[in-house]
N, C-alpha and C positions, 0 to 999 in steps of 0.2 A: 363803450368807446374807449380805445386805448389812450393813455396820457401822452401828449406830444413830448418828444424828446427834450425840447427846451424847458417845458414845465417840469419834467422829471429832474432835470439838472438844476433848475431853480429851487426845487424842494431840497435836493441834496446840499446845495449851497446854503440855503436857509438853515438847515440843521447844523452844518459845519460851523458857520459863522456864530450862531447862537452858542454852540458848545464851547467855542473859543472865548466867548464873552464870559460864560459861566465858569470856565476853568481859570480865568484871569489872564489869559494870553492877550486878549484885546481888552485893555484896561480903560476905566472911565477917563474921558477926555482925549483918548487916542483917536487920531484921524485915520479913517478907512477910505483910501482912494480906490475907486472901482478897479482900475487897471492893475493895481498892486495886489488887491485881494484876488482878482481873477488869476493872476500869475501864481500866487501862493496856493490856491486851490486847484490849479491846473484845469481851469474851466474858462469858457468864453465869457465875454463881458455882459452879454444879454441876460443869461440866467443869474449872474451875480448882481446885476442891476435890479432885477426883479426881487431877489432875496433881500437886498439891502432896503428896498422900498417897503417890503412887508415887515421887516424888523423895525424900521422907522415908525411904521403905523402902530406897532405894538409898544412904542415908547422906549425901546432899548437903544435906539440911535437917534441923533438929532442933526439937523442941518444948521451949521453955523456960518454966517456971512464971512467970506474970506477964507474959510477953512474947508467947507464942504461937509461931508458926513463924518460925524464923530460919535464915539461911544458916549452915551448920556451920563452926566454926573447929577448928583442930587444934593441940594442944600438942606439945611436943617428943617426948613418949612416943608419941603417936599417929603422928607423922611417922616415928619409928623403926619402929613396927609396920607402917606402910604400905610402907616400903622393904624391910622384912624379907620381906613377902609378895611384893613385886615380885622380889626376888632369887630366891625359890623358883620362882615361876611363869615369869619371864623365862628362867631357866636351863633349865627344863623345855621351854619353847617352842623354845629354840635347839637343845637336844638332839634334840627331835622333828623339827625342820627338817633337821638333819643326816641324819636317817634317811629322811625322807619328801619333802623338797622336790624338785620337778622341776628340770631344768636351766634351764627358762625362769624359774622363781621365783628361783633363785639369780642368774641374769642380771639380773633386775629389782632385786634387792637391790643388786647392784654398780652398776647404772645410777643408782639413787637416790644412792648415795655419790658417783658421778662428776659429779653436778650441782654439787658444790661446797658452799660454806657461805654463799651469799647470804641464805638464810633458814634458819638452823640449827634453829630450833624446829619449823618446818613439816616440814623434811627429817627430823628425828628422829622425829616422829610417823609419817610415811610409812614410814620404815625399820623401825621396830618393828612396825608393822601388817603389813608384808610378811613379817616373821618369823612373826608370829602365824598368818597365813594359810598359810604354808608348813609349819607344824606339823601341819596337817590334823586338828585336834581342836576341834570346835565348843564343847565345854564349857570348854576352856582359853581359847579366844578370848573367850568371854563374860566369864570371870572377869578376864582381863587388861584388857579394855576398860572394865570397871567400875572397876578400880584406876586406869586412866588418867584416867577422869572425876574420881575423887576427888583426883587430883594437882592438878587445876585449882584446888582450894580453897587451895592453897599460894601462889597468885599467880605472880609473876615466875618464869620458867623458869630452871633452873640454867644453861642454855645461853645466857642473856643475858650471861654472862661470856665474853669472847672467848677467854681462856686455856682455860677449861673446854670451850668448843665445839671448839677445836682438838684437845685431848686426846681428847674424845669421838669425833671422827672416826676417830682411830687405833684406839680401842676397837671402833668399829663394823667397821672393816676386819678386825680380829682375829676378830670373830665370823663374818663372812662367809667368811674364809679357812678357819675350822674347819668351817663348814657345807659349803663346797665340797669339803673333804677327806673329808667323810662321817665326821667324828670327833665323836660325840655328847658324849663326856666333855670334850674341849677346847672345844667350842662352849658347853657348860653353864658351864664355868669362866670363859670369856671374858665371857659374859653376866652371870654373878654378879659378876665384878670390875667390869664397867661400871656396874651398878646400885649397887654399894657405893661407887664413886667419886662417883656422883651424890648419894648420901646424904651423904657428907662435904661436898660443895659446898653442899647444902641446909642442913646444920647450921651451916656457916659463914655463910650468908646470914641464918639466923635469929639468930645471935649478933650480927651487924652491925645487924640491924633492932632487936634487943632493947636 
């Protein structure tokens, strides 16, 4: 059954709005008026309304009294909650990867790390996505990618710090070593440590910004 045109447009609007949030064009706290977004995207208001509602359901947008739809902001407690969930899910993904990853998937993780740190942010995303895929659990993958999307609301990556990026590379290597050794417990512990260190860097960034 063909997708109705309005649904096709709503999907296009959904992707475009999310991309603008990820790229920092729509910043946290920014008001998104349906009519203005529709004009910006050169689309009708109905597909834009559907897209905004879907993104709100995902937590990237919030409805504020008197303002309407705004890009979500996160306070320190919400940041802690986000990273706490990442520790749980990232450690589970690493443990599952240690159990289920193919040799080719492990080789791919190592190849990503061997590319170096010319673009640590992009490399980090690809590396973690490789672990998610190697876990071979679609529900876990969906949950982790949703958390990754939410992380974009925090702005500048923790890996923008050269010192943190260097340490993170070592943490990534520890995770791969544990997965290659088929040691789920060590893989989970390495992933948990990695995310906890990222949280500490994020909290430092928030203190400096505050």
